VEXDREN-2710 file (C-alpha; in Angstrom, 1 decimal):
% VEXDREN-2710
k/r/px/py/pz
1/UNK/-101.5/-35.0/-65.6
2/UNK/-100.2/-38.3/-66.3
3/UNK/-97.3/-39.7/-64.3
4/UNK/-95.3/-39.3/-67.4
5/UNK/-96.1/-35.7/-67.6
6/UNK/-95.4/-35.0/-64.1
7/UNK/-92.0/-36.8/-64.3
8/UNK/-91.1/-34.7/-67.4
9/UNK/-92.2/-31.5/-65.5
10/UNK/-89.8/-32.3/-62.6
11/UNK/-86.7/-32.8/-65.0
12/UNK/-87.7/-29.6/-66.7
13/UNK/-88.0/-27.8/-63.4
14/UNK/-84.6/-29.2/-62.2
15/UNK/-83.1/-27.7/-65.5
16/UNK/-84.8/-24.4/-65.3
17/UNK/-83.8/-24.2/-61.4
18/UNK/-80.1/-24.6/-62.7
19/UNK/-78.4/-25.3/-59.3
20/UNK/-76.0/-28.1/-60.0
21/UNK/-75.4/-28.7/-56.2
22/UNK/-78.8/-30.0/-55.4
23/UNK/-78.4/-33.3/-57.1
24/UNK/-75.2/-35.4/-57.2
25/UNK/-76.8/-37.6/-59.9
26/UNK/-79.9/-37.7/-61.9
27/UNK/-81.6/-40.7/-63.6
28/UNK/-81.6/-40.9/-67.5
29/UNK/-84.9/-39.0/-68.2
30/UNK/-86.0/-41.4/-70.8
31/UNK/-85.7/-44.4/-68.4
32/UNK/-87.8/-42.5/-65.7
33/UNK/-90.4/-41.6/-68.2
34/UNK/-90.6/-45.3/-69.3
35/UNK/-91.1/-46.2/-65.8
36/UNK/-93.8/-43.7/-65.3
37/UNK/-95.6/-44.7/-68.6
38/UNK/-95.6/-48.3/-67.4
39/UNK/-97.9/-47.1/-64.4
40/UNK/-100.6/-46.6/-66.9
41/UNK/-101.2/-50.4/-66.7
42/UNK/-101.6/-50.4/-62.9
43/UNK/-104.4/-49.4/-60.8
44/UNK/-103.8/-46.1/-59.5
45/UNK/-106.3/-46.6/-56.5
46/UNK/-103.9/-49.3/-55.1
47/UNK/-100.8/-47.0/-55.4
48/UNK/-100.7/-44.3/-52.8
49/UNK/-97.7/-42.6/-54.5
50/UNK/-99.0/-43.1/-57.9
51/UNK/-96.6/-41.1/-60.4
52/UNK/-95.1/-39.0/-57.6
53/UNK/-91.5/-37.9/-58.6
54/UNK/-89.3/-38.6/-55.6
55/UNK/-85.7/-37.5/-54.7
56/UNK/-83.3/-39.6/-52.6
57/UNK/-80.5/-38.5/-50.2
58/UNK/-77.2/-39.9/-51.7
59/UNK/-76.6/-42.0/-48.6
60/UNK/-79.4/-44.2/-49.3
61/UNK/-79.1/-46.8/-52.2
62/UNK/-81.3/-46.6/-55.3
63/UNK/-80.4/-49.3/-57.9
64/UNK/-78.9/-47.7/-61.2
65/UNK/-77.4/-44.7/-59.5
66/UNK/-74.0/-44.5/-57.4
67/UNK/-74.1/-43.9/-53.7
68/UNK/-71.5/-41.5/-52.7
69/UNK/-72.4/-40.1/-49.3
70/UNK/-71.0/-36.9/-50.8
71/UNK/-67.5/-38.5/-51.0
72/UNK/-66.4/-39.5/-54.6
73/UNK/-63.6/-41.8/-53.1
74/UNK/-66.4/-43.7/-51.3
75/UNK/-68.6/-44.1/-54.3
76/UNK/-70.1/-47.4/-55.1
77/UNK/-73.0/-48.7/-57.4
78/UNK/-75.4/-50.6/-55.4
79/UNK/-77.1/-53.9/-56.7
80/UNK/-80.4/-53.3/-55.1
81/UNK/-82.6/-50.4/-53.7
82/UNK/-82.6/-49.8/-50.2
83/UNK/-85.6/-51.1/-48.5
84/UNK/-87.3/-47.5/-48.2
85/UNK/-86.6/-46.9/-52.0
86/UNK/-88.0/-50.2/-53.0
87/UNK/-91.1/-49.5/-51.0
88/UNK/-91.5/-46.0/-52.6
89/UNK/-91.3/-47.6/-56.0
90/UNK/-93.9/-50.3/-55.0
91/UNK/-96.3/-47.6/-54.2
92/UNK/-95.8/-46.0/-57.4
93/UNK/-93.2/-43.3/-56.9
94/UNK/-90.6/-42.4/-59.5
95/UNK/-87.0/-42.0/-58.3
96/UNK/-85.7/-38.8/-60.1
97/UNK/-82.2/-38.7/-58.8
98/UNK/-79.9/-38.6/-55.7
99/UNK/-79.4/-35.5/-53.7
100/UNK/-76.6/-33.7/-52.2
101/UNK/-75.6/-33.8/-48.3
102/UNK/-73.1/-32.9/-45.8
103/UNK/-70.4/-35.6/-46.3
104/UNK/-71.5/-38.9/-44.6
105/UNK/-74.4/-37.1/-43.1
106/UNK/-72.1/-35.3/-40.6
107/UNK/-73.4/-31.9/-40.2
108/UNK/-76.7/-29.6/-39.9
109/UNK/-75.5/-27.0/-42.1
110/UNK/-75.4/-28.4/-45.9
111/UNK/-72.0/-26.8/-46.7
112/UNK/-69.7/-29.7/-46.2
113/UNK/-69.8/-31.5/-49.6
114/UNK/-67.4/-31.5/-52.5
115/UNK/-70.4/-31.4/-54.8
116/UNK/-71.1/-27.7/-53.9
117/UNK/-73.5/-25.8/-51.5
118/UNK/-77.1/-25.9/-52.6
119/UNK/-78.6/-22.5/-52.7
120/UNK/-81.4/-22.0/-50.2
121/UNK/-84.4/-21.1/-52.4
122/UNK/-86.4/-19.3/-49.7
123/UNK/-83.6/-16.7/-48.8
124/UNK/-80.3/-16.4/-50.9
125/UNK/-77.1/-16.5/-48.7
126/UNK/-78.8/-18.5/-45.9
127/UNK/-77.5/-21.9/-45.5
128/UNK/-79.8/-24.8/-46.7
129/UNK/-79.5/-26.9/-43.8
130/UNK/-77.9/-30.2/-43.4
131/UNK/-76.9/-33.0/-43.5
132/UNK/-80.0/-33.5/-46.1
133/UNK/-79.5/-30.2/-47.8
134/UNK/-80.3/-31.4/-51.4
135/UNK/-83.5/-33.3/-50.4
136/UNK/-85.0/-30.2/-48.4
137/UNK/-84.0/-27.8/-51.3
138/UNK/-85.6/-30.1/-54.0
139/UNK/-88.9/-30.0/-52.3
140/UNK/-88.8/-26.4/-51.2
141/UNK/-88.0/-25.4/-54.7
142/UNK/-90.7/-27.4/-56.3
143/UNK/-88.5/-29.8/-58.1
144/UNK/-90.3/-32.6/-56.4
145/UNK/-93.1/-32.8/-54.0
146/UNK/-91.4/-35.6/-51.9
147/UNK/-87.9/-36.7/-50.8
148/UNK/-86.1/-38.9/-48.5
149/UNK/-83.4/-37.6/-46.0
150/UNK/-81.8/-39.1/-42.9
151/UNK/-81.8/-38.1/-39.5
152/UNK/-79.4/-38.9/-36.8
153/UNK/-79.0/-35.6/-34.9
154/UNK/-81.5/-33.3/-36.8
155/UNK/-80.8/-33.7/-40.3
156/UNK/-84.4/-34.1/-41.2
157/UNK/-85.7/-31.3/-39.1
158/UNK/-83.0/-28.4/-39.4
159/UNK/-83.1/-28.3/-43.3
160/UNK/-87.0/-28.4/-43.2
161/UNK/-87.0/-25.4/-40.9
162/UNK/-84.8/-23.4/-43.2
163/UNK/-86.6/-24.4/-46.3
164/UNK/-90.2/-23.8/-45.1
165/UNK/-91.2/-27.3/-45.5
166/UNK/-92.4/-30.3/-43.3
167/UNK/-89.6/-32.6/-41.9
168/UNK/-90.9/-35.9/-40.5
169/UNK/-88.5/-37.8/-38.2
170/UNK/-90.2/-41.2/-37.5
171/UNK/-89.5/-43.3/-34.6
172/UNK/-86.4/-45.2/-34.8
173/UNK/-86.9/-48.6/-36.5
174/UNK/-90.2/-47.7/-38.1
175/UNK/-88.6/-47.3/-41.4
176/UNK/-85.9/-49.8/-42.5
177/UNK/-82.5/-48.5/-42.7
178/UNK/-81.3/-51.5/-44.8
179/UNK/-79.3/-50.0/-47.7
180/UNK/-78.5/-46.7/-45.9
181/UNK/-74.9/-45.6/-45.4
182/UNK/-74.6/-45.6/-41.5
183/UNK/-73.7/-42.3/-39.8
184/UNK/-74.4/-43.7/-36.2
185/UNK/-76.0/-47.0/-36.9
186/UNK/-77.8/-47.4/-33.5
187/UNK/-79.5/-43.8/-34.0
188/UNK/-80.0/-43.6/-37.8
189/UNK/-83.3/-43.2/-39.3
190/UNK/-84.8/-42.4/-42.8
191/UNK/-86.7/-38.9/-42.9
192/UNK/-89.2/-37.6/-45.2
193/UNK/-89.5/-34.1/-46.6
194/UNK/-92.8/-32.7/-48.1
195/UNK/-94.6/-29.5/-48.5
196/UNK/-97.4/-30.6/-46.0
197/UNK/-98.1/-33.0/-43.2
198/UNK/-100.6/-35.2/-45.0
199/UNK/-98.3/-35.8/-47.8
200/UNK/-95.4/-36.8/-45.5
201/UNK/-97.9/-39.1/-43.8
202/UNK/-98.8/-40.7/-47.0
203/UNK/-95.3/-41.6/-47.8
204/UNK/-94.6/-42.8/-44.3
205/UNK/-97.7/-45.2/-44.6
206/UNK/-96.1/-46.5/-47.8
207/UNK/-92.6/-47.2/-46.5
208/UNK/-93.0/-48.0/-42.8
209/UNK/-93.0/-51.5/-41.4
210/UNK/-90.6/-54.2/-40.1
211/UNK/-87.7/-55.6/-42.4
212/UNK/-85.9/-58.7/-41.8
213/UNK/-82.8/-57.3/-43.6
214/UNK/-82.5/-54.5/-40.9
215/UNK/-81.6/-55.8/-37.4
216/UNK/-82.8/-52.5/-35.8
217/UNK/-86.1/-52.6/-37.6
218/UNK/-89.1/-52.6/-35.1
219/UNK/-92.5/-53.8/-35.6
220/UNK/-94.5/-50.6/-34.8
221/UNK/-98.0/-50.5/-36.4
222/UNK/-98.6/-46.8/-37.8
223/UNK/-101.9/-45.6/-36.4
224/UNK/-104.0/-43.3/-38.7
225/UNK/-104.2/-39.7/-38.3
226/UNK/-107.3/-38.4/-36.2
227/UNK/-109.2/-35.3/-35.5
228/UNK/-107.6/-32.6/-33.2
229/UNK/-107.9/-33.7/-29.7
230/UNK/-110.3/-31.8/-27.2
231/UNK/-107.7/-31.8/-24.4
232/UNK/-104.0/-31.3/-25.7
233/UNK/-101.0/-30.8/-23.2
234/UNK/-98.1/-29.5/-24.7
235/UNK/-94.6/-29.4/-23.0
236/UNK/-92.7/-26.1/-22.9
237/UNK/-89.3/-25.5/-21.4
238/UNK/-89.1/-23.8/-17.8
239/UNK/-88.8/-20.0/-18.1
240/UNK/-85.3/-19.0/-18.9
241/UNK/-84.2/-22.5/-20.1
242/UNK/-84.4/-21.8/-23.9
243/UNK/-81.3/-20.7/-25.8
244/UNK/-81.3/-18.4/-28.9
245/UNK/-77.6/-17.3/-28.9
246/UNK/-79.1/-13.7/-29.0
247/UNK/-81.6/-14.1/-32.0
248/UNK/-84.5/-12.1/-30.6
249/UNK/-86.5/-12.7/-33.9
250/UNK/-86.3/-16.4/-33.4
251/UNK/-87.3/-16.0/-29.7
252/UNK/-90.3/-13.7/-30.7
253/UNK/-91.3/-16.2/-33.5
254/UNK/-91.5/-19.0/-30.9
255/UNK/-93.5/-17.0/-28.4
256/UNK/-96.0/-16.3/-31.2
257/UNK/-96.1/-20.0/-32.1
258/UNK/-97.0/-20.8/-28.5
259/UNK/-99.8/-18.2/-28.6
260/UNK/-101.0/-19.9/-31.7
261/UNK/-101.2/-23.3/-29.9
262/UNK/-103.1/-21.8/-27.0
263/UNK/-105.5/-20.4/-29.5
264/UNK/-106.0/-23.8/-30.9
265/UNK/-107.0/-25.2/-27.2
266/UNK/-103.8/-26.6/-26.1
267/UNK/-102.7/-26.3/-22.6
268/UNK/-99.0/-25.5/-22.3
269/UNK/-97.2/-27.4/-19.3
270/UNK/-93.8/-26.4/-18.1
271/UNK/-90.9/-29.3/-18.1
272/UNK/-87.3/-29.3/-17.2
273/UNK/-85.4/-29.1/-20.3
274/UNK/-81.8/-29.6/-18.5
275/UNK/-81.7/-33.3/-18.9
276/UNK/-82.4/-33.0/-22.6
277/UNK/-79.5/-30.6/-22.9
278/UNK/-77.2/-33.1/-21.2
279/UNK/-78.4/-35.8/-23.4
280/UNK/-77.6/-33.8/-26.6
281/UNK/-74.0/-33.2/-25.4
282/UNK/-73.5/-36.9/-25.2
283/UNK/-74.0/-37.3/-29.0
284/UNK/-70.8/-35.5/-29.9
285/UNK/-68.9/-35.4/-26.7
286/UNK/-69.7/-39.1/-26.0
287/UNK/-68.8/-42.5/-27.7
288/UNK/-71.3/-42.1/-30.5
289/UNK/-68.7/-40.3/-32.6
290/UNK/-67.0/-43.8/-32.7
291/UNK/-69.8/-45.1/-34.8
292/UNK/-69.2/-42.4/-37.4
293/UNK/-65.5/-43.3/-37.1
294/UNK/-66.3/-47.0/-37.9
295/UNK/-68.1/-46.1/-41.3
296/UNK/-65.0/-44.3/-42.8
297/UNK/-62.0/-45.6/-40.8
298/UNK/-60.6/-47.4/-43.7
299/UNK/-60.9/-44.4/-45.9
300/UNK/-59.2/-42.3/-43.2
301/UNK/-56.5/-44.7/-43.3
302/UNK/-55.9/-44.9/-47.0
303/UNK/-57.0/-41.6/-48.4
304/UNK/-57.6/-39.1/-45.4
305/UNK/-57.6/-36.1/-47.9
306/UNK/-60.7/-37.6/-49.6
307/UNK/-62.6/-36.6/-46.7
308/UNK/-63.8/-33.1/-45.9
309/UNK/-61.5/-31.5/-43.6
310/UNK/-64.3/-30.6/-41.0
311/UNK/-65.8/-34.1/-41.3
312/UNK/-62.4/-35.6/-40.7
313/UNK/-61.8/-33.4/-37.6
314/UNK/-65.2/-34.4/-36.3
315/UNK/-64.8/-38.2/-36.9
316/UNK/-61.3/-39.0/-36.2
317/UNK/-62.0/-38.2/-32.5
318/UNK/-64.0/-41.4/-32.4
319/UNK/-60.6/-43.6/-32.6
320/UNK/-59.8/-42.3/-29.1
321/UNK/-62.8/-43.5/-27.2
322/UNK/-62.4/-46.5/-24.9
323/UNK/-65.0/-49.2/-24.0
324/UNK/-65.0/-47.7/-20.5
325/UNK/-66.2/-44.4/-21.9
326/UNK/-68.6/-46.2/-23.9
327/UNK/-70.3/-48.0/-21.1
328/UNK/-70.3/-45.0/-18.7
329/UNK/-72.0/-43.0/-21.5
330/UNK/-74.6/-45.8/-21.7
331/UNK/-75.3/-45.8/-18.1
332/UNK/-75.9/-42.1/-17.9
333/UNK/-78.0/-42.1/-21.0
334/UNK/-80.2/-44.8/-19.4
335/UNK/-80.8/-42.6/-16.3
336/UNK/-81.6/-39.6/-18.7
337/UNK/-84.1/-41.8/-20.7
338/UNK/-85.9/-42.5/-17.3
339/UNK/-86.0/-38.9/-16.6
340/UNK/-87.3/-38.0/-20.0
341/UNK/-90.1/-40.6/-19.7
342/UNK/-91.4/-39.0/-16.5
343/UNK/-91.5/-35.6/-18.4
344/UNK/-94.2/-37.2/-20.6
345/UNK/-96.5/-38.4/-18.0
346/UNK/-98.6/-35.3/-17.9
347/UNK/-98.0/-34.1/-21.4
348/UNK/-98.8/-35.3/-25.0
349/UNK/-96.0/-33.6/-26.7
350/UNK/-93.0/-31.3/-26.3
351/UNK/-93.0/-28.4/-28.6
352/UNK/-89.6/-26.7/-29.2
353/UNK/-88.0/-24.5/-31.6
354/UNK/-86.5/-26.6/-34.5
355/UNK/-83.3/-24.6/-34.2
356/UNK/-82.4/-21.7/-32.0
357/UNK/-81.3/-19.4/-34.7
358/UNK/-80.0/-19.5/-38.4
359/UNK/-76.9/-18.6/-40.2
360/UNK/-75.6/-17.5/-43.6
361/UNK/-73.2/-19.7/-45.6
362/UNK/-70.5/-17.2/-44.9
363/UNK/-70.8/-17.3/-41.3
364/UNK/-70.8/-21.0/-41.2
365/UNK/-67.6/-21.3/-43.4
366/UNK/-65.8/-19.0/-41.0
367/UNK/-66.9/-20.9/-37.9
368/UNK/-67.9/-24.4/-39.1
369/UNK/-68.1/-26.6/-36.0
370/UNK/-69.3/-23.9/-33.2
371/UNK/-72.3/-22.7/-35.4
372/UNK/-73.1/-26.1/-36.6
373/UNK/-73.4/-27.3/-32.9
374/UNK/-75.7/-24.4/-32.2
375/UNK/-78.2/-25.7/-34.7
376/UNK/-78.5/-29.0/-33.0
377/UNK/-79.6/-27.5/-29.7
378/UNK/-83.1/-28.9/-29.9
379/UNK/-82.2/-31.8/-32.1
380/UNK/-79.3/-33.9/-30.9
381/UNK/-81.0/-35.5/-28.1
382/UNK/-84.1/-36.9/-30.0
383/UNK/-82.8/-40.2/-31.2
384/UNK/-80.7/-40.9/-28.1
385/UNK/-84.0/-40.7/-26.2
386/UNK/-85.9/-42.7/-28.6
387/UNK/-88.3/-39.9/-29.6
388/UNK/-90.2/-39.1/-32.9
389/UNK/-90.4/-35.6/-34.2
390/UNK/-92.4/-33.6/-36.7
391/UNK/-90.6/-30.3/-37.8
392/UNK/-93.5/-27.7/-39.0
393/UNK/-93.1/-24.2/-40.5
394/UNK/-94.2/-21.7/-37.9
395/UNK/-93.5/-18.2/-39.4
396/UNK/-91.4/-16.2/-42.0
397/UNK/-89.5/-13.7/-39.8
398/UNK/-89.3/-10.0/-40.7
399/UNK/-85.9/-10.6/-42.1
400/UNK/-87.3/-13.3/-44.4
401/UNK/-85.7/-16.1/-42.6
402/UNK/-87.9/-19.2/-42.1
403/UNK/-88.6/-20.2/-38.4
404/UNK/-90.0/-23.6/-37.4
405/UNK/-91.0/-25.4/-34.4
406/UNK/-90.8/-29.3/-33.8
407/UNK/-93.3/-31.6/-32.0
408/UNK/-91.6/-34.5/-29.9
409/UNK/-93.2/-37.5/-28.2
410/UNK/-92.2/-41.0/-27.3
411/UNK/-91.5/-43.5/-30.0
412/UNK/-94.7/-44.9/-31.7
413/UNK/-96.5/-41.5/-31.4
414/UNK/-95.8/-40.6/-35.0
415/UNK/-99.5/-40.3/-36.1
416/UNK/-100.5/-38.4/-33.0
417/UNK/-98.0/-35.6/-33.6
418/UNK/-99.1/-35.6/-37.4
419/UNK/-102.6/-35.2/-36.2
420/UNK/-102.1/-32.1/-34.1
421/UNK/-99.1/-30.7/-36.4
422/UNK/-101.2/-30.6/-39.5
423/UNK/-103.8/-28.4/-37.7
424/UNK/-101.0/-25.9/-36.4
425/UNK/-99.3/-25.7/-40.0
426/UNK/-102.8/-24.8/-41.5
427/UNK/-103.5/-22.3/-38.9
428/UNK/-100.4/-20.5/-39.7
429/UNK/-101.7/-19.7/-43.1
430/UNK/-98.0/-19.9/-44.6
431/UNK/-97.4/-20.7/-48.2
432/UNK/-95.5/-23.8/-48.8
433/UNK/-91.7/-24.0/-49.6
434/UNK/-90.2/-21.4/-51.6
435/UNK/-92.8/-21.1/-54.5
436/UNK/-95.4/-19.2/-52.6
437/UNK/-97.8/-22.0/-53.0
438/UNK/-101.0/-22.0/-50.9
439/UNK/-101.9/-24.9/-48.6
440/UNK/-104.8/-26.9/-49.6
441/UNK/-107.9/-27.1/-47.0
442/UNK/-107.3/-29.9/-44.7
443/UNK/-109.2/-33.0/-45.3
444/UNK/-111.6/-34.1/-42.2
445/UNK/-110.4/-36.8/-40.2
446/UNK/-112.3/-39.5/-38.3
447/UNK/-112.1/-39.3/-34.5
448/UNK/-112.8/-43.1/-34.0
449/UNK/-110.6/-46.1/-33.6
450/UNK/-109.4/-47.8/-36.8
451/UNK/-110.0/-51.3/-37.7
452/UNK/-107.0/-52.7/-35.8
453/UNK/-107.6/-50.7/-32.6
454/UNK/-110.0/-51.0/-29.6
455/UNK/-111.5/-47.9/-27.9
456/UNK/-111.2/-47.9/-24.1
457/UNK/-113.0/-45.4/-21.8
458/UNK/-111.0/-44.1/-18.9
459/UNK/-112.5/-42.2/-16.1
460/UNK/-109.8/-41.7/-13.3
461/UNK/-106.1/-41.8/-13.1
462/UNK/-105.5/-42.8/-16.7
463/UNK/-107.0/-39.5/-18.0
464/UNK/-104.7/-37.0/-19.7
465/UNK/-102.4/-35.3/-17.3
466/UNK/-103.5/-37.7/-14.3
467/UNK/-100.9/-40.0/-12.5
468/UNK/-101.4/-43.2/-14.7
469/UNK/-101.8/-41.7/-18.2
470/UNK/-98.3/-42.6/-18.8
471/UNK/-99.5/-46.2/-18.8
472/UNK/-101.7/-45.6/-21.9
473/UNK/-99.0/-43.7/-23.7
474/UNK/-96.2/-46.3/-23.2
475/UNK/-98.5/-48.8/-24.9
476/UNK/-99.0/-46.5/-27.9
477/UNK/-102.5/-45.3/-26.9
478/UNK/-103.9/-42.2/-28.6
479/UNK/-106.6/-40.0/-27.5
480/UNK/-109.8/-40.1/-29.5
481/UNK/-112.0/-37.9/-27.8
482/UNK/-113.3/-36.6/-24.4
483/UNK/-117.0/-37.2/-23.8
484/UNK/-119.8/-38.2/-21.4
485/UNK/-121.4/-41.3/-20.2
486/UNK/-125.1/-41.8/-20.3
487/UNK/-126.9/-40.6/-17.1
488/UNK/-126.8/-44.4/-15.8
489/UNK/-123.6/-44.2/-13.5
490/UNK/-122.4/-43.2/-10.0
491/UNK/-118.7/-42.4/-9.4
492/UNK/-116.9/-43.4/-6.1
493/UNK/-113.5/-42.4/-4.7
494/UNK/-111.9/-45.8/-3.8
495/UNK/-109.3/-46.1/-1.0
496/UNK/-106.5/-47.0/-3.2
497/UNK/-102.9/-45.8/-3.9
498/UNK/-102.6/-44.0/-6.0
499/UNK/-106.3/-42.6/-5.7
500/UNK/-108.8/-44.0/-8.2
501/UNK/-112.3/-43.8/-8.9
502/UNK/-114.8/-46.8/-9.3
503/UNK/-117.8/-46.2/-11.7
504/UNK/-121.0/-48.2/-10.8
505/UNK/-123.7/-48.7/-13.4
506/UNK/-127.3/-48.2/-11.7
507/UNK/-130.7/-48.1/-13.4
508/UNK/-131.1/-46.0/-16.5
509/UNK/-131.5/-42.4/-15.8
510/UNK/-130.9/-43.0/-12.0
511/UNK/-127.3/-42.0/-12.2
512/UNK/-125.1/-39.1/-13.6
513/UNK/-123.4/-38.5/-16.7
514/UNK/-119.7/-38.8/-15.9
515/UNK/-116.9/-37.1/-17.9
516/UNK/-114.4/-39.7/-19.5
517/UNK/-111.9/-39.9/-22.3
518/UNK/-111.9/-42.6/-25.0
519/UNK/-108.3/-43.8/-26.0
520/UNK/-107.5/-46.3/-28.9
521/UNK/-105.2/-49.0/-28.3
522/UNK/-103.8/-51.8/-30.6
523/UNK/-105.5/-55.3/-30.0
524/UNK/-102.1/-56.5/-28.4
525/UNK/-101.7/-53.4/-26.3
526/UNK/-105.3/-53.5/-25.1
527/UNK/-104.7/-57.2/-24.0
528/UNK/-101.6/-56.0/-22.0
529/UNK/-103.5/-53.0/-20.4
530/UNK/-106.5/-55.1/-19.4
531/UNK/-104.4/-57.9/-17.9
532/UNK/-102.5/-55.4/-15.6
533/UNK/-105.8/-53.9/-14.2
534/UNK/-105.9/-54.3/-10.5
535/UNK/-109.0/-55.3/-8.4
536/UNK/-111.5/-53.8/-7.6
537/UNK/-111.6/-52.5/-11.1
538/UNK/-112.7/-54.4/-14.1
539/UNK/-113.4/-53.8/-17.7
540/UNK/-117.1/-53.9/-19.0
541/UNK/-119.3/-52.1/-21.4
542/UNK/-119.8/-48.4/-20.8
543/UNK/-122.8/-46.7/-22.6
544/UNK/-121.9/-43.2/-23.7
545/UNK/-124.4/-40.1/-23.8
546/UNK/-124.8/-40.6/-27.5
547/UNK/-125.9/-44.3/-27.2
548/UNK/-122.5/-45.8/-28.2
549/UNK/-121.2/-48.7/-26.2
550/UNK/-117.5/-49.1/-25.4
551/UNK/-115.3/-51.0/-23.3
552/UNK/-114.4/-49.3/-20.2
553/UNK/-113.6/-49.2/-16.3
554/UNK/-116.4/-50.3/-14.0
555/UNK/-116.5/-51.5/-10.3
556/UNK/-118.9/-54.0/-8.8
557/UNK/-121.5/-53.1/-6.2
558/UNK/-119.8/-55.3/-3.7
559/UNK/-116.4/-53.4/-4.0
560/UNK/-117.9/-50.0/-3.2
561/UNK/-118.3/-50.6/0.6
562/UNK/-117.8/-47.3/2.4
563/UNK/-116.4/-45.3/-0.5
564/UNK/-117.3/-41.9/-1.1
565/UNK/-120.0/-41.1/-3.6
566/UNK/-118.4/-38.3/-5.8
567/UNK/-121.0/-38.4/-8.5
568/UNK/-121.8/-34.9/-8.0
569/UNK/-118.4/-33.7/-9.3
570/UNK/-119.3/-35.0/-12.7
571/UNK/-116.0/-36.6/-13.2
572/UNK/-112.7/-37.5/-11.5
573/UNK/-110.7/-34.4/-12.7
574/UNK/-113.2/-31.9/-11.0
575/UNK/-112.9/-34.1/-7.7
576/UNK/-109.2/-34.1/-7.8
577/UNK/-109.2/-30.5/-8.5
578/UNK/-111.1/-29.7/-5.3
579/UNK/-109.0/-32.0/-3.3
580/UNK/-105.9/-30.0/-4.2
581/UNK/-107.7/-26.8/-3.5
582/UNK/-108.7/-28.0/0.1
END
């Protein structure tokens, strides 16, 4: 189909769907078609989103359409696109309209809007999820294949679960928030909804990047997706720590999701979830509510009745917080961030339920604040801890309610989450969204480093799950593969703290094949990593079993001394395992 035909189809589907609560405003169809027609003069190969219809949450500016944040009294007509929208258009996307949301992006339920409650297309009566309700429903219902939301406390993840779609919550600062109505300015990010991970990552690649207009923007190069790793360690909460509020169906679905990960080859590693719960409580019980108050304080003063009563009740509490409250919470948050960092030393990502349960619209209207809070159990801490997240469909429960999981990792690991998440989603065999569309076969991905990365071979304490692996992750490193050296090396246990091995090259064929891992680092991160390597280790060229030469850790003969030859173990991991056993 041509871009114009695709855009026309979206408008027709919106009419046929006939839910006026999904979109707050739509573009003039003739104008959108003219923009699509103009793409015929462009090189489609240079436009990753060539002719793709996109919906935009109505707290994100799109020139020519009002921005309301779901509050008519707040409405204004922006002079320019938000940076994220401008980059979508530059990539060939066609904006169709602005979608409904929980007013001022305050809520995870999708029912706090004067523009109505979008009907959940997967299961009628179920809340659509918020605050990005319209954006999620538009993708699930097949009205558009791609949409933008925002995510401060889970607004890009909870609606994804409830609509059986993918929700990508990027690292803070990866996508500019210039032109976005703030919720909590220090925590906000633009999120992406799509039917599959690859589509979401295509959009992320088109709109990510630093922006001088956004003081919270960060220069975080986006790595490419790679093949599923051989050794994947996923963090799961300690026994008894997960909360489902009595929802046995969700508990069972999560257990089955973990079994699926194990079948895919992942190792599940327990971690302490309690510090993450404490962080989550800070978001609404701490001073970050004051950021929400700052956005609407003038409207609260002049026209309080223009604000949804639940939104007003939550936000007005921000006026009562003191500077002392703020600093006390910041100090505690910094401590909790350090605790969270330690949790990731031995794991690649956390895997948690996206939400512990699901509610009907009637239930939420009857108990709006408590039930909304429950939905944020596994989402509220994420931006406070500077994590990236990927919400994935995991199952359709026997009662017809979608269930999903979320992968979480430190900032900068967006591509790693996508690389493993896409495989999980494909393995579920679930259809996409609410229309019963089958998933397409996954495209094969390269395992090697990209053009702007350098591969480094690690053989000791920097291996996955070992004492110093966190140093690689902190620099944005990603695991490429586990492999072996050529039989040209000997491995020694050096008398260092923490214990480290030294790998010595000997005559060709006169040594042993040693187990190692290849990690990819950006050029800048590689330089930092190498500069910090202490003697007696150094970086040289390591020859692999398949003949490739890569940079890696080596030691000189003069530095071996009386160190123990542990080559017979075939690698550091096996040696350390025996030490522990002894």
